C-alpha positions in Angstrom: -28.8 17.8 -9.3 -25.2 18.4 -10.1 -24.4 19.2 -6.5 -26.0 15.9 -5.4 -23.8 14.0 -7.9 -20.7 15.7 -6.6 -21.6 15.0 -3.0 -22.3 11.4 -3.7 -18.9 11.0 -5.5 -17.1 12.5 -2.5 -18.9 10.1 -0.2 -18.1 7.1 -2.3 -14.4 7.7 -2.5 -13.5 6.8 1.1 -15.7 3.7 0.9 -14.0 2.6 -2.3 -10.6 3.1 -0.7 -11.5 1.0 2.3 -12.9 -1.7 0.1 -9.7 -1.8 -1.9 -7.6 -2.0 1.3 -9.7 -4.8 2.6 -9.2 -6.8 -0.6 -5.4 -6.5 -0.2 -5.1 -6.9 3.5 -3.1 -10.0 3.0 -0.3 -7.7 2.0 -0.1 -6.5 5.6 1.2 -9.6 7.2 4.6 -10.5 8.6 4.9 -13.3 6.0 4.4 -10.8 3.1 6.8 -8.3 4.7 9.5 -11.0 4.8 8.8 -12.0 1.2 9.1 -8.4 0.2 12.4 -7.9 2.1 13.9 -10.9 0.3 12.7 -9.6 -3.1 14.0 -6.1 -2.5 17.4 -7.5 -1.4 17.7 -9.1 -4.8 17.0 -5.9 -6.7 19.9 -4.5 -8.8 18.7 -0.9 -9.4 19.8 0.8 -6.2 17.5 3.8 -6.6 14.4 1.6 -7.0 15.6 -0.6 -4.2 15.9 2.4 -1.9 12.4 3.6 -2.8 10.9 0.1 -2.4 12.6 -0.3 1.0 11.4 3.1 2.2 7.8 2.3 1.3 8.1 -1.1 2.8 9.2 0.4 6.1 6.3 2.9 6.0 4.0 0.0 5.3 5.3 -1.9 8.3 4.8 1.2 10.5 1.2 1.4 9.4 0.7 -2.3 10.0 1.9 -1.9 13.5 -0.6 0.9 14.0 -3.4 -1.4 12.7 -4.0 1.0 9.8 -4.8 -1.4 7.0 -5.6 1.3 4.4 -2.3 3.1 5.1 -0.4 -0.2 5.1 -1.9 -1.2 1.7 -1.2 2.2 0.2 2.5 2.1 1.2 2.8 -1.6 0.0 1.3 -0.6 -3.3 4.0 2.1 -3.6 6.6 -0.5 -2.8 5.3 -2.8 -5.4 5.4 0.0 -8.0 9.0 0.8 -7.1 9.8 -2.9 -7.7 8.0 -2.9 -11.0 5.3 -5.3 -9.9 
């Protein structure tokens, strides 16, 4: 029984990640990327700004590959670096 529960948990994780990415796919648009660039440019903490910019560039690269989950993951990290 325990093995079945563990197996089901591992099967559910990718599905949950994909569902989360689909709910935030609006983050992976050119308009949102431009908005983020403007917000990052206004940041005063250079370390956080550098981290946010790095994650934004990684997010853009994933967007160009049509990898929505990867794009959302990197955008989420950019948001964290910005304190959002």
